[in-house]
PASEBA-1860 file (N, C-alpha, C; in nm, 3 decimals):
! residues 83
1> XXXXXXXX> 1.748/0.295/-0.267/1.774/0.177/-0.186/1.641/0.114/-0.151 ~ 1.644/-0.013/-0.117/1.522/-0.085/-0.078/1.538/-0.132/0.065 ~ 1.442/-0.096/0.149/1.439/-0.140/0.289/1.338/-0.253/0.302 ~ 1.371/-0.354/0.381/1.279/-0.465/0.404/1.196/-0.444/0.529 ~ 1.203/-0.327/0.588/1.123/-0.293/0.704/1.203/-0.209/0.802 ~ 1.131/-0.123/0.875/1.192/-0.040/0.978/1.082/0.019/1.063 ~ 1.114/0.059/1.182/1.021/0.124/1.274/0.890/0.046/1.287 ~ 0.901/-0.086/1.297/0.784/-0.169/1.319/0.710/-0.209/1.193
9> XXXXXXXX> 0.750/-0.161/1.078/0.686/-0.199/0.952/0.763/-0.315/0.891 ~ 0.689/-0.409/0.833/0.752/-0.516/0.758/0.698/-0.510/0.616 ~ 0.772/-0.451/0.527/0.735/-0.446/0.386/0.857/-0.405/0.306 ~ 0.846/-0.418/0.178/0.957/-0.375/0.092/0.927/-0.234/0.042 ~ 1.007/-0.141/0.085/0.991/-0.001/0.050/1.121/0.051/-0.008 ~ 1.112/0.113/-0.124/1.228/0.178/-0.183/1.229/0.323/-0.135 ~ 1.348/0.376/-0.118/1.364/0.515/-0.074/1.431/0.593/-0.186 ~ 1.366/0.697/-0.231/1.420/0.786/-0.333/1.490/0.901/-0.262
17> XXXXXXXX> 1.624/0.898/-0.264/1.702/1.002/-0.196/1.726/1.123/-0.284 ~ 1.750/1.101/-0.412/1.789/1.211/-0.501/1.735/1.187/-0.641 ~ 1.683/1.291/-0.701/1.649/1.290/-0.843/1.678/1.430/-0.894 ~ 1.733/1.437/-1.010/1.765/1.568/-1.066/1.767/1.566/-1.217 ~ 1.730/1.677/-1.275/1.734/1.696/-1.419/1.806/1.827/-1.446 ~ 1.901/1.822/-1.536/1.975/1.943/-1.573/1.876/2.052/-1.616 ~ 1.899/2.177/-1.573/1.805/2.285/-1.605/1.772/2.298/-1.754 ~ 1.867/2.267/-1.842/1.842/2.277/-1.987/1.739/2.176/-2.035
25> XXXXXXXX> 1.712/2.072/-1.956/1.621/1.965/-1.997/1.495/1.957/-1.912 ~ 1.475/2.054/-1.824/1.355/2.055/-1.742/1.232/2.089/-1.826 ~ 1.117/2.043/-1.780/0.988/2.065/-1.848/0.982/1.999/-1.984 ~ 1.056/1.888/-2.000/1.053/1.811/-2.124/1.015/1.665/-2.098 ~ 0.972/1.634/-1.976/0.929/1.499/-1.944/1.040/1.406/-1.898 ~ 1.162/1.459/-1.883/1.275/1.376/-1.842/1.254/1.321/-1.701 ~ 1.211/1.406/-1.608/1.188/1.361/-1.471/1.081/1.254/-1.463 ~ 0.974/1.272/-1.538/0.868/1.171/-1.540/0.918/1.041/-1.601
33> XXXXXXXX> 1.003/1.050/-1.702/1.060/0.929/-1.763/1.149/0.856/-1.662 ~ 1.226/0.932/-1.583/1.311/0.870/-1.481/1.227/0.797/-1.377 ~ 1.122/0.862/-1.328/1.035/0.798/-1.229/0.965/0.677/-1.288 ~ 0.918/0.689/-1.411/0.851/0.577/-1.476/0.942/0.455/-1.486 ~ 1.066/0.475/-1.527/1.161/0.364/-1.537/1.192/0.307/-1.399 ~ 1.208/0.395/-1.300/1.233/0.349/-1.164/1.118/0.261/-1.115 ~ 0.993/0.303/-1.141/0.878/0.226/-1.098/0.873/0.090/-1.166 ~ 0.909/0.084/-1.293/0.914/-0.045/-1.363/1.020/-0.136/-1.300
41> XXXXXXXX> 1.137/-0.080/-1.274/1.245/-0.159/-1.213/1.205/-0.209/-1.074 ~ 1.144/-0.123/-0.994/1.103/-0.161/-0.859/0.991/-0.265/-0.864 ~ 0.901/-0.253/-0.961/0.795/-0.351/-0.977/0.851/-0.490/-1.007 ~ 0.956/-0.496/-1.088/1.022/-0.622/-1.118/1.081/-0.685/-0.992 ~ 1.127/-0.600/-0.901/1.182/-0.648/-0.774/1.074/-0.674/-0.668 ~ 0.948/-0.653/-0.705/0.833/-0.670/-0.615/0.836/-0.576/-0.495 ~ 0.886/-0.458/-0.518/0.884/-0.354/-0.415/0.741/-0.299/-0.408 ~ 0.692/-0.280/-0.287/0.552/-0.240/-0.268/0.532/-0.089/-0.260
49> XXXXXXXX> 0.631/-0.014/-0.212/0.615/0.130/-0.191/0.744/0.203/-0.227 ~ 0.726/0.329/-0.267/0.839/0.419/-0.291/0.818/0.540/-0.203 ~ 0.919/0.572/-0.123/0.908/0.681/-0.026/1.019/0.782/-0.050 ~ 0.988/0.908/-0.024/1.089/1.014/-0.031/1.051/1.121/0.072 ~ 1.140/1.212/0.095/1.114/1.326/0.183/1.141/1.453/0.105 ~ 1.070/1.558/0.141/1.085/1.685/0.071/1.065/1.798/0.171 ~ 1.135/1.906/0.149/1.118/2.026/0.231/0.978/2.081/0.207 ~ 0.904/2.103/0.315/0.767/2.151/0.307/0.755/2.279/0.224
57> XXXXXXXX> 0.858/2.362/0.222/0.850/2.489/0.150/0.890/2.477/0.003 ~ 0.933/2.361/-0.042/0.974/2.342/-0.183/0.851/2.307/-0.267 ~ 0.771/2.407/-0.296/0.644/2.388/-0.366/0.662/2.328/-0.505 ~ 0.769/2.366/-0.575/0.792/2.313/-0.709/0.816/2.161/-0.705 ~ 0.897/2.116/-0.609/0.924/1.973/-0.597/0.798/1.899/-0.550 ~ 0.723/1.958/-0.459/0.599/1.896/-0.414/0.502/1.880/-0.531 ~ 0.491/1.981/-0.615/0.403/1.974/-0.732/0.449/1.865/-0.828 ~ 0.581/1.854/-0.849/0.635/1.750/-0.936/0.602/1.611/-0.880
65> XXXXXXXX> 0.627/1.590/-0.751/0.600/1.460/-0.690/0.450/1.428/-0.697 ~ 0.366/1.528/-0.676/0.222/1.510/-0.688/0.185/1.464/-0.829 ~ 0.247/1.525/-0.929/0.218/1.488/-1.068/0.266/1.347/-1.102 ~ 0.358/1.294/-1.020/0.408/1.157/-1.039/0.329/1.056/-0.955 ~ 0.228/1.102/-0.883/0.143/1.012/-0.807/0.178/0.997/-0.661 ~ 0.277/1.072/-0.613/0.311/1.066/-0.470/0.202/1.138/-0.391 ~ 0.176/1.089/-0.270/0.080/1.149/-0.180/0.144/1.161/-0.042 ~ 0.095/1.253/0.043/0.149/1.262/0.179/0.134/1.130/0.252
73> XXXXXXXX> 0.232/1.099/0.333/0.234/0.975/0.409/0.154/0.987/0.537 ~ 0.120/0.875/0.594/0.051/0.871/0.723/0.151/0.885/0.838 ~ 0.280/0.890/0.807/0.384/0.896/0.910/0.439/1.037/0.923 ~ 0.483/1.070/1.043/0.550/1.196/1.068/0.696/1.167/1.098 ~ 0.783/1.250/1.046/0.925/1.237/1.072/0.963/1.342/1.177 ~ 1.036/1.301/1.278/1.077/1.393/1.384/1.229/1.407/1.384 ~ 1.276/1.528/1.402/1.418/1.560/1.415/1.441/1.625/1.550 ~ 1.561/1.608/1.602/1.599/1.677/1.725/1.741/1.722/1.714
81> XXX> 1.765/1.847/1.737/1.900/1.902/1.737/1.977/1.847/1.857 ~ 2.103/1.815/1.838/2.186/1.766/1.946/2.272/1.875/2.006 ~ 2.257/1.996/1.957/2.337/2.106/2.011/2.261/2.187/2.112
END
């Protein structure tokens, strides 16, 4: 999805909620091809940033995102349990 701003920011940011590659096709460049195509599509829409969230302990996913050019954000996300 593309957000036109939130939490005081005014910019076009796409949010990557889910990406997945079937285990039989992992380590064959499929994930990188998906991200590459997504970046081309977002560039056509003049989106400035792509954001996602990841579990801090998911080292494999962090390494994959790093290899795709993602870097840690300057923002912190806070959660609060309601129970």
